[in-house]
Each structure stands twice: as structure tokens, then as C-alpha cells.
Phi, psi and omega in degrees: 000127181291156176257175183299323179305308180296316181299314178296317180300314181291323178298327180269008179055042178256139170278167175299324180296316181293316177298318178300320178296314179298319187265355184059045178231134182298135181304324179296324178292322176299317177301318179294323177294317180296326181274355180079013179281337176238138176229095181287167175299147183299332182260020184289147177296329179300313179294322178296319178297318178295317178300315179297318182294333181260005183056039181278122183270345183277191177293126181305327180298333180291347177299336183265003178290149180288144175272134178293139179274120181275000185257045180268000000 
């Protein structure tokens, strides 16, 4: 199940590489975050950078929350 990070990135037509460039986060790390393989601290600078790069107004930790599947 994708998380909000992936959903926002895809809605803005950004590749992991482009988002990584904007946020100064390695694209492979973004992939790991999107897949739930990495769970950084809620107050990490990495999440804040990603939130800023995506113009996310909410809590940066919420970027890793699961997106509800509408195809049930």
C-alpha cells in the first residue's frame, strides 16, 4: 500500500530523482521510505526537507502514513 509521500510525489509528476534533488535526499532513500523499509524519527530533517519539497503543510511524519485504497 503506498504512503502519502509516494502519492504526493506521483501527483506532482516527480520522479524519485527529481524529488531527491529538490529535498537533498538520495532517491534510493526515498524509495525505501515509500516502501516502509525505513522509518526515520518523526522530527528528522530528512522528513522536513521532503515535506518542504512537496509543499506539504501538515506534519512531516504524516508523509509516511498509508494511503487508503479506494478499490475495495
